[in-house]
FIVOKOL-967576 format. One line per field, with one value per residue (C-alpha): residue in one letter; y, x, z. Coordinates in nm, 3 decimals. Each point is the difference from the previous one (the first is absolute). Last residue first. Example, Ala and Ser with C-alpha at 12.3 -4.5 7.8 and 13.67 -1.06 7.14 Angstrom:
// FIVOKOL-967576
mitor: (S:A)
v: (-0.106:-0.344)
u: (1.367:-0.137)
w: (0.714:0.066)
END
This chain:
// FIVOKOL-967576
mitor: (S:S:K:C:A:K:V:E:V:R:T:D:C:R:E:I:T:S:L:R:H:A:I:V:L:L:T:K:N:E:S:S:K:Y:I:E:E:M:I:R:A:E:T:D:N:D:L:A:S:T:A:E:D:L:V:L:I:E:P:D:N:Y:L:A:R:A:I:G:I:R:Q:L:Q:G:G:S:L:R:V:G:G:D:G:V:T:T:K:I:G:K:H:E:V:L:F:D:Y:I:N:A:K:K:C:A:E:I:I:K:D:E:D:E:V:E:G:F:A:I:N:A:A:V:T:G:D:Y:L:F:I:Q:Q:P:I:Y:G:V:K:R:R:W:S:D:L:N:A:P:T:L:P:K:G:D:I:C:V:N:G:G:K:P:H:Y:V:G:I:I:L:D:V:L:T:S:K:G:A:G:S:P:G:V:F:A:V:K:Q:G:K:K:I:T:L:N:I:K:Q:L:V:P:K:D:V:I:Y:S:F:D:V:D:K:L:E:I:D:K:E:F:E:V:P:E:Y:G:K:E:E:G:V:E:H:L:A:E:Y:V:I:N:V:S:N:Q:Q:Y:L:M:S:Q:Y:K:S:L:L:N:T:I:I:P:L:L:R:Y:L:A:L:A:Y:M:S:I:I:P:L:V:A:S:A:D:N:Y:R:I:L:I:Y:A:V:S:A:I:L:L:S:F:G:V:T:E:L:L:M:R:P:T:V:S:L:T:S:V:L:I:S:S:K:G:R:K:L:S:T:E:S:F:I:Q:Y:L:E:D:Q:N:G:R:L:K:T:L:K:F:N:G:F:S:R:S:L:L:G:L:F:T:Q:D:Y:K:T:R:K:Q:G:Q:D:V:I:I:K:N:L:V:K:S:I:I:L:V:K:V:A:L:I:L:T:L:I:L:T:M:K:W:N:T:V:L:L:L:S:Y:L:F:L:A:T:L:I:D:S:L:F:S:L:V:A:Q:L:F:S:A:T:N:Q:A:E:G:T:V:V:Q:R:L:R:D:K:N:T:F:T:F:K:L:Y:T:L:E:L:S:K:G:F:L:R:L:A:F:N:H:Y:K:R:F:S:F:T:N:T:V:Y:S:Y:M:V:H:Y:A:A:R:F:I:Y:F:L:I:L:I:V:S:F:T:V:M:F:H:T:T:S:S:F:D:F:F:E:Y:V:A:H:A:Y:K:N:T:L:I:R:Q:P:S:A:A:L:T:I:F:P:M:I:V:S:I:G:F:T:E:M:I:S:L:F:I:T:L:L:F:I:G:I:L:Q:L:K:D:R:R:N:T:L:R:W:L:K:K:L:S:I:L:F:K:Y:K:K:I:E:N:E:D:K:D:E:V:Y:E:G:L:I:K:K:D:F:A:N:P:V:R:R:K:S:E:E:E:S:I:P:L:N:V:T:I:H:K:Q:M)
v: (-2.138:0.104:0.264:-0.091:0.116:-0.177:-0.099:-0.154:-0.216:-0.023:-0.266:-0.018:0.367:0.147:0.212:0.143:0.361:0.021:-0.091:0.321:-0.010:-0.161:-0.211:-0.225:-0.292:-0.140:-0.318:0.024:-0.158:0.253:0.276:0.240:-0.050:0.040:0.316:0.148:-0.063:0.151:0.310:0.038:-0.050:0.239:0.269:-0.040:-0.009:0.303:-0.056:0.038:-0.358:-0.148:-0.147:-0.075:-0.229:-0.196:-0.286:-0.200:-0.333:-0.182:0.320:0.094:0.227:0.316:-0.100:0.201:0.300:-0.022:-0.010:0.309:0.179:-0.096:0.140:0.332:0.012:-0.049:0.277:0.239:0.064:0.312:0.002:-0.342:0.056:0.236:0.018:-0.291:0.031:-0.185:-0.219:-0.303:0.160:0.369:0.123:-0.162:-0.329:0.028:-0.005:-0.309:-0.169:0.040:-0.313:-0.176:-0.296:0.242:0.181:-0.332:-0.094:0.342:-0.035:-0.355:0.112:0.302:-0.193:0.268:-0.154:0.009:0.312:0.036:-0.169:0.155:0.341:0.008:-0.091:0.258:0.263:0.195:0.208:-0.274:-0.216:-0.158:-0.157:0.047:-0.289:-0.257:-0.237:-0.273:-0.266:-0.297:-0.275:0.206:-0.015:-0.376:0.016:0.264:-0.221:-0.316:-0.001:0.233:-0.276:-0.078:-0.353:-0.269:-0.179:0.128:0.346:0.008:0.297:-0.126:0.013:0.271:0.358:-0.005:0.222:0.301:0.081:-0.371:-0.012:-0.189:0.211:0.320:-0.150:-0.048:0.343:0.162:-0.159:0.091:0.143:0.357:0.078:-0.251:-0.333:-0.156:-0.205:-0.127:-0.308:-0.089:-0.345:-0.074:-0.196:-0.110:0.211:-0.178:0.171:-0.072:0.290:-0.094:0.356:0.325:0.353:-0.106:0.258:-0.201:0.117:0.278:0.002:-0.343:-0.308:-0.361:-0.253:-0.343:-0.132:0.241:-0.191:0.120:-0.254:-0.227:0.096:0.267:-0.099:0.203:0.038:0.102:0.371:0.105:0.315:0.058:0.327:0.252:0.026:0.366:0.038:0.245:0.217:0.001:0.104:0.266:0.151:-0.010:0.162:0.265:0.091:0.056:0.287:0.302:-0.160:-0.069:0.363:0.114:-0.218:0.131:0.362:-0.059:-0.170:0.272:0.264:-0.193:-0.027:0.369:0.077:-0.230:0.135:0.371:-0.106:-0.180:0.293:0.249:-0.234:-0.039:0.374:0.053:-0.252:0.159:0.352:-0.092:0.159:0.281:0.112:0.276:0.250:-0.273:0.028:0.228:-0.171:-0.346:0.088:0.136:-0.323:-0.206:0.219:-0.062:-0.375:0.016:0.202:-0.253:-0.288:0.177:0.145:-0.318:-0.208:0.225:0.036:-0.371:-0.099:0.229:-0.124:-0.333:0.184:0.202:-0.308:-0.185:0.295:0.065:-0.369:-0.014:0.328:-0.134:-0.323:0.200:0.241:-0.288:-0.153:0.332:0.078:-0.348:0.015:0.344:-0.114:-0.305:0.229:0.239:-0.284:-0.124:0.023:-0.343:-0.061:0.101:-0.210:-0.286:0.024:0.012:-0.329:-0.103:0.357:0.154:-0.310:-0.106:0.351:0.026:-0.339:0.098:0.316:-0.174:-0.261:0.270:0.200:-0.303:-0.086:0.366:0.012:-0.282:0.178:0.327:-0.165:-0.138:0.349:0.175:-0.246:0.035:0.380:0.067:-0.282:0.012:0.377:-0.005:-0.289:0.159:0.328:-0.174:-0.201:0.320:0.161:-0.311:-0.082:0.352:-0.018:-0.349:0.116:0.298:-0.228:-0.276:0.221:-0.160:-0.365:0.068:0.188:-0.296:-0.242:0.223:-0.009:-0.380:-0.035:0.252:-0.181:-0.333:0.145:0.184:-0.318:-0.194:0.271:0.005:-0.375:0.023:0.287:-0.214:-0.279:0.243:0.128:-0.360:-0.034:0.328:-0.118:-0.332:0.193:0.227:-0.250:-0.351:0.112:0.293:-0.220:-0.255:0.278:0.130:-0.353:-0.031:-0.374:-0.192:-0.153:-0.061:-0.230:-0.212:0.006:-0.147:0.236:-0.112:0.300:0.234:-0.200:0.040:0.375:0.012:-0.201:0.229:0.317:-0.126:-0.113:0.324:0.197:-0.227:0.071:0.372:-0.025:-0.198:0.237:0.299:-0.158:-0.081:0.334:0.195:-0.194:0.071:0.372:0.010:-0.190:0.259:0.282:-0.174:-0.061:0.372:0.078:-0.229:0.152:0.346:-0.124:-0.157:0.323:0.205:-0.234:0.020:0.381:-0.013:-0.219:0.206:0.311:-0.172:-0.051:-0.261:-0.288:-0.328:-0.228:-0.168:0.321:0.207:-0.294:-0.036:0.379:0.006:-0.278:0.143:0.357:0.239:0.002:0.027:0.244:0.255:0.030:0.187:0.099:-0.271:-0.257:0.077:0.033:-0.342:-0.158:0.112:-0.079:-0.365:-0.084:0.114:-0.209:-0.286:-0.009:0.004:-0.265:-0.225:0.048:-0.096:-0.309:-0.107:0.063:-0.213:-0.282:0.049:0.001:-0.340:-0.134:0.137:-0.182:-0.326:0.065:0.074:-0.327:-0.192:0.156:0.322:0.030:-0.146:0.294:0.240:-0.185:0.040:0.370:0.045:-0.187:0.237:0.295:-0.152:-0.086:0.291:-0.010:-0.370:0.081:0.242:-0.256:-0.285:-0.260:-0.377:-0.002:0.229:-0.200:-0.174:0.311:0.342:-0.113:0.213:-0.137:0.195:-0.225:-0.288:0.202:-0.143:-0.222:0.066:0.184:-0.297:-0.231:0.226:0.023:-0.378:-0.072:-0.258:-0.371:-0.071:-0.222:-0.154:-0.093:-0.200:0.025:-0.190:0.182:-0.207)
u: (-2.472:-0.042:-0.262:-0.264:-0.037:-0.258:0.049:-0.301:0.097:-0.292:-0.014:-0.201:0.044:-0.294:-0.124:0.346:-0.038:-0.364:0.105:0.198:0.313:0.240:0.311:-0.054:0.218:-0.091:0.150:-0.034:-0.218:-0.283:0.233:-0.082:-0.377:0.025:0.208:-0.236:-0.301:0.195:0.060:-0.370:-0.113:0.264:-0.110:-0.363:0.087:0.229:0.373:0.257:-0.047:0.061:0.351:-0.020:0.296:-0.110:0.237:0.000:0.178:0.099:0.134:-0.053:0.307:-0.203:-0.292:0.119:0.082:-0.342:-0.163:0.194:-0.100:-0.359:0.042:0.123:-0.292:-0.246:0.161:-0.004:0.309:0.205:0.154:0.158:0.266:0.185:-0.195:-0.167:0.148:-0.183:0.244:-0.225:-0.256:0.048:-0.346:-0.329:0.188:0.091:-0.365:-0.068:0.309:-0.103:-0.212:0.263:0.003:0.035:0.286:0.181:-0.038:0.129:0.302:0.074:-0.015:0.222:0.270:0.181:0.314:-0.028:0.032:-0.367:-0.150:-0.335:0.147:0.209:-0.302:-0.223:0.258:0.207:-0.029:0.007:-0.292:-0.043:-0.341:-0.123:-0.221:0.244:-0.036:0.264:0.061:0.193:0.178:0.319:0.008:0.042:0.303:0.153:-0.043:0.156:0.349:-0.097:-0.235:-0.370:-0.069:-0.107:-0.327:-0.180:0.115:0.095:0.016:0.201:0.029:0.180:0.112:-0.197:0.136:-0.198:-0.068:-0.029:-0.355:-0.136:0.194:-0.136:-0.349:0.037:0.155:-0.279:-0.269:0.180:-0.266:0.088:-0.348:-0.257:-0.043:-0.034:0.222:-0.192:0.112:-0.091:0.146:0.171:0.277:-0.107:0.077:0.099:0.048:0.188:0.123:0.216:0.044:-0.038:0.077:0.254:0.179:0.288:0.241:-0.124:-0.220:-0.132:-0.107:-0.075:-0.136:-0.100:-0.040:-0.143:-0.106:-0.039:-0.166:-0.006:0.179:0.248:0.348:0.290:0.319:0.327:0.043:0.182:0.059:0.118:-0.122:0.261:0.231:0.099:0.369:-0.059:-0.215:0.262:0.278:-0.219:-0.089:0.361:0.125:-0.274:0.109:0.350:-0.128:0.077:0.318:0.101:-0.070:0.208:0.286:-0.045:0.009:0.301:0.186:-0.114:0.145:0.326:-0.003:-0.088:0.303:0.234:-0.051:0.057:0.234:0.216:-0.020:0.100:0.266:0.140:0.006:0.162:0.269:0.059:0.006:0.247:0.304:-0.201:-0.143:0.248:-0.004:0.153:-0.193:-0.286:-0.048:0.033:-0.259:-0.244:0.032:-0.066:-0.301:-0.144:0.036:-0.151:-0.295:-0.037:-0.042:-0.217:-0.250:-0.006:-0.066:-0.278:-0.173:0.015:-0.121:-0.308:-0.133:-0.133:-0.159:-0.214:-0.120:-0.075:-0.196:-0.188:-0.091:-0.135:-0.185:-0.157:-0.115:-0.149:-0.162:-0.150:-0.143:-0.154:-0.139:-0.143:-0.167:-0.145:-0.123:-0.161:-0.179:-0.104:-0.120:-0.228:-0.324:-0.100:-0.180:0.298:0.246:-0.250:-0.005:0.378:0.045:0.357:0.094:0.000:0.085:0.276:0.149:-0.003:0.168:0.270:0.082:-0.007:0.247:0.224:-0.008:0.111:0.288:0.108:-0.008:0.251:0.228:-0.042:0.133:0.301:0.061:-0.009:0.246:0.228:0.011:0.152:0.251:0.095:0.055:0.214:0.209:0.040:0.118:0.250:0.125:0.038:0.231:0.209:0.020:0.111:0.279:0.091:0.016:0.226:0.241:-0.013:0.092:-0.011:0.001:-0.282:-0.195:0.026:-0.108:-0.304:-0.086:0.018:-0.202:-0.262:-0.041:-0.047:-0.254:-0.184:-0.048:-0.117:-0.251:-0.131:-0.053:-0.165:-0.222:-0.114:-0.090:-0.198:-0.173:-0.098:-0.136:-0.189:-0.160:-0.106:-0.138:-0.208:-0.151:-0.050:0.025:-0.239:-0.258:0.017:-0.031:-0.309:-0.143:0.052:0.023:-0.256:-0.184:0.328:0.113:-0.313:0.013:0.348:0.259:0.148:-0.141:0.183:0.319:-0.031:-0.049:0.302:0.207:-0.098:0.063:0.340:0.103:-0.114:0.183:0.303:-0.017:-0.010:0.306:0.204:-0.095:0.094:0.338:0.078:-0.125:0.199:0.314:-0.056:-0.050:0.311:0.197:-0.101:0.115:0.332:0.052:-0.051:0.232:0.266:-0.034:0.051:0.302:0.153:-0.053:0.166:0.303:0.038:-0.008:0.243:0.255:-0.022:0.061:0.299:0.145:0.052:-0.135:0.186:-0.262:0.260:0.199:-0.290:-0.128:0.343:0.020:-0.335:0.118:0.349:-0.118:0.255:-0.117:-0.372:0.094:0.083:-0.376:-0.050:-0.367:-0.125:0.228:-0.127:-0.361:0.013:0.195:-0.270:-0.300:0.100:-0.102:-0.360:-0.083:0.206:-0.214:-0.326:0.132:0.100:-0.345:-0.172:0.222:-0.096:-0.369:0.011:0.144:-0.281:-0.258:0.132:-0.019:-0.355:-0.087:0.126:-0.207:-0.310:0.042:0.027:-0.317:-0.045:-0.245:0.259:0.231:-0.286:-0.061:0.366:-0.011:-0.317:0.160:0.295:-0.241:-0.197:0.302:-0.020:-0.382:0.010:0.206:-0.268:-0.277:0.163:0.223:-0.058:-0.187:0.251:0.128:-0.333:-0.148:-0.139:-0.355:-0.305:-0.328:-0.293:0.001:-0.141:-0.314:-0.136:-0.308:-0.261:-0.240:0.003:-0.125:-0.294:-0.092:0.002:-0.213:0.121:-0.060:-0.177:-0.308:-0.082:-0.360:-0.100:-0.341:-0.091:-0.240:-0.274)
w: (2.963:-0.360:-0.075:-0.259:-0.356:-0.215:-0.364:-0.174:-0.297:-0.245:-0.268:-0.324:-0.090:-0.199:0.291:0.063:-0.111:0.105:0.355:0.021:0.215:-0.247:-0.051:-0.304:-0.104:-0.343:-0.145:-0.377:-0.266:0.022:0.108:-0.284:0.046:0.375:-0.050:-0.260:0.224:0.289:-0.216:-0.086:0.360:0.133:-0.245:0.113:0.370:0.003:-0.001:0.281:0.125:-0.344:0.034:0.373:-0.078:-0.306:-0.077:-0.325:-0.020:-0.322:-0.156:-0.367:-0.021:-0.063:0.228:0.303:-0.220:-0.166:0.346:0.108:-0.322:0.085:0.350:-0.137:-0.244:0.288:0.205:-0.295:-0.212:-0.076:0.351:-0.057:0.268:-0.233:-0.324:-0.180:-0.349:-0.278:-0.195:0.061:-0.226:-0.070:0.107:-0.093:-0.033:0.371:0.110:-0.212:0.151:0.365:0.043:0.216:-0.239:-0.291:0.170:0.061:-0.369:-0.107:0.229:-0.121:-0.364:0.067:0.185:0.200:0.149:0.378:0.216:0.087:-0.310:0.098:0.081:-0.318:-0.215:0.170:-0.085:0.249:0.316:0.262:0.104:0.343:0.051:0.358:0.109:-0.129:-0.299:-0.006:-0.265:0.138:-0.193:-0.010:0.381:-0.014:-0.231:0.227:0.307:-0.144:0.155:0.286:0.116:-0.050:0.119:-0.254:0.083:-0.310:0.104:0.368:0.239:0.293:0.378:0.195:-0.059:-0.325:-0.281:-0.124:-0.366:-0.082:-0.138:0.303:0.249:-0.155:0.028:0.377:0.049:-0.203:0.218:0.324:0.231:-0.093:-0.131:0.117:-0.177:-0.341:-0.228:-0.305:-0.193:-0.361:-0.065:-0.333:0.173:0.344:0.305:0.323:0.337:0.320:0.211:0.297:0.124:-0.194:0.122:0.258:0.220:0.152:-0.271:-0.226:-0.310:0.086:-0.195:0.080:-0.252:0.132:-0.356:-0.260:-0.312:-0.356:-0.225:-0.305:-0.324:0.103:-0.119:0.136:-0.207:0.173:-0.062:0.314:0.200:0.355:0.147:0.091:0.299:0.020:-0.077:-0.285:0.227:0.275:-0.237:-0.161:0.340:0.123:-0.322:0.024:0.355:-0.140:-0.217:0.221:0.133:-0.360:-0.095:0.299:-0.119:-0.353:0.122:0.223:-0.283:-0.239:0.229:0.020:-0.380:-0.033:0.219:-0.190:-0.351:0.066:0.278:-0.256:-0.241:0.269:0.131:-0.352:-0.052:0.342:-0.089:-0.342:0.155:0.276:-0.157:-0.157:0.334:0.073:0.294:0.214:0.328:-0.103:-0.338:0.156:0.269:-0.261:-0.201:0.313:0.093:-0.346:0.052:0.350:-0.130:-0.281:0.242:0.262:-0.249:-0.206:0.311:0.132:-0.338:-0.069:0.346:-0.027:-0.335:0.136:0.293:-0.238:-0.190:0.326:0.143:-0.322:-0.034:0.358:-0.049:-0.320:0.163:0.287:-0.245:-0.197:0.317:0.110:-0.345:-0.050:0.344:-0.086:-0.340:0.160:0.247:-0.277:-0.221:0.278:-0.197:0.124:-0.328:-0.212:0.198:-0.010:-0.380:-0.013:0.179:-0.087:-0.095:0.348:0.202:-0.240:-0.013:0.380:0.039:-0.248:0.197:0.337:-0.130:-0.148:0.327:0.206:-0.234:-0.005:0.381:0.017:-0.247:0.192:0.317:-0.187:-0.144:0.340:0.153:-0.302:0.021:0.342:0.030:-0.367:-0.009:0.315:-0.129:-0.344:0.153:0.226:-0.298:-0.208:0.254:0.055:-0.369:-0.097:0.257:-0.122:-0.362:0.080:0.180:-0.265:-0.294:-0.347:0.113:0.248:-0.268:-0.239:0.274:0.062:-0.369:-0.008:0.320:-0.118:-0.332:0.179:0.244:-0.280:-0.200:0.307:0.090:-0.358:0.012:0.344:-0.120:-0.293:0.244:0.216:-0.313:-0.082:0.354:-0.036:-0.324:0.157:0.299:-0.224:-0.244:0.139:0.364:-0.046:-0.171:0.282:0.258:-0.175:0.018:0.378:0.056:0.204:-0.294:-0.182:0.281:-0.028:-0.380:0.017:-0.139:-0.332:-0.190:0.238:-0.049:-0.377:0.035:0.231:-0.248:-0.287:0.201:0.117:-0.350:-0.164:0.268:-0.053:-0.370:0.074:0.227:-0.254:-0.280:0.217:0.081:-0.365:-0.135:0.262:-0.091:-0.371:0.070:0.221:-0.266:-0.260:0.231:0.070:-0.372:-0.067:0.293:-0.143:-0.347:0.151:0.196:-0.312:-0.195:0.277:0.026:-0.379:0.018:0.295:-0.185:-0.323:0.210:0.163:-0.347:-0.273:0.203:-0.047:0.161:0.224:0.051:0.136:0.206:0.162:0.049:0.182:0.233:0.057:0.060:-0.150:-0.364:0.071:0.277:-0.270:-0.068:0.333:0.046:-0.240:0.165:0.351:-0.114:-0.170:0.286:0.252:-0.221:-0.049:0.359:-0.059:-0.306:0.143:0.313:-0.195:-0.239:0.290:0.157:-0.327:-0.032:0.352:-0.074:-0.316:0.212:0.255:-0.281:-0.114:0.356:0.022:-0.323:0.150:0.314:-0.207:-0.189:0.328:0.140:0.194:0.291:0.235:-0.071:0.079:0.327:0.092:-0.080:0.205:0.291:-0.017:0.018:0.288:0.214:0.243:0.000:0.097:0.307:0.121:-0.063:0.193:-0.161:-0.010:-0.333:-0.169:-0.298:-0.065:-0.149:0.083:0.059:-0.062:0.133:-0.143:-0.308:0.204:0.072:0.324:-0.020:0.270:-0.231:-0.234:0.275:0.078:-0.369:-0.054:0.305:0.247:0.054:-0.334:-0.013:-0.339:-0.074:-0.309:-0.178:-0.320:-0.231:-0.165)
END
């Protein structure tokens, strides 16, 4: 005889869910600017991004960054030396007699006992060539070190973000945009690593520029200051105009990427519906428009990144050429200043691209700073506490005054009391959206009560023992998720594939004979299980649920999409497989639950 229990819920599950705001929609800039208004926050946003990036690094990263900084200093010294040595080399090559008249050159000449000035210059040339070879090798090594550091940080960011995503509570995951999650783990992690790489490159260029600028000041401070003034005005104008555009494009890029991923998921996630709707043209048009917007944003940023370089090089070298022309007109002889002009030409040849690169990297960081904020916030999301303290289930599951709500002051469950004996077959029935799934999800530990306790043999479920409890549950949903892989991989679902256990689970689910006709448990199912029928999909789902021999088996509308005959056969297999297990069945059809010994009727009623 079937026992009947009625549970009245104060508000429907679906209505409550609709009222829940998406927590990921709220973007905070950090605790450093809580008291500032929005306009002030924009001024500090880049500095905040840098501080957040620093906080995203661990102690080992910081030590490696110190090492990279020391390598950067040595690189900048080499760059400066490589340019400063050109002036004496050209001077001595043009007038070898100066080797004997210059006290420094003469001291070196005497110390190494050169036989002639030609011997001195040949040795000088060989040493310079060897230096430039070493400089090139050092550049390659430095690039390898910084790129390796950046890639490892990308790996670290992506791994931590993936881990954080898995640590989300099921409640929070339910209201999280899945395409946004994917974008954060892949795209935003990559952009954050690129931001870090840009910071390292920016630092290297700053040091090199300072050393080179100091060299130019020592060589001719008047000429250097004039060049500085003119170039500074240009840089200021470029920065003011371009940076605002690039920041705006960075924000648009984030929006376009999310739209892009969402479109792909909608189109490929239900391909059959796409075909039946026949709306390929509309989807194609949306894809085209979004792709064009992304492309235009990238084109604009790429074009603007080239503009500063061309302007600065044009101005810098025009001034240098004008200086040479002035000397020729004024003195009719440029030989006296040829070494200085040569050094300035080489210095500007290195300095102008560095300044351009500084602007480009700064603009790149502005473009990517939104990713740093997103990654920082995602990594500081409060995850679900985990614990593996053993839970013994020998007697019963008891709900004691259980309260639950999706949002504060909007209860879904209030003061629910229910006892389920071990081995009992319990059916949860009621209208759609009444809260059947919510109630069962609380029992199996997917959701956490806001009040009261779920007790196992009198012991409350807590974060310390929640994972151990969940491992006792086998879950069969209405929609079975299968990815494009083998039956074995889909049944093990990320765990070690135990062939004997998989075959045993397939036999219990009555799917093994079908698999033997193909490639056994190595049969591929296709993306979403498209190569299987509805009944075969459900049987794979049952085998997956039975793989670890759970003590509790949950059917969440698991057969509602099947015809009556197929449902009857599958339910027979489920009842047979769960003979010694506790069975929790959520269903609409009475035929599905006719063999359950207890029926819990869930009714939604408005709270006062």
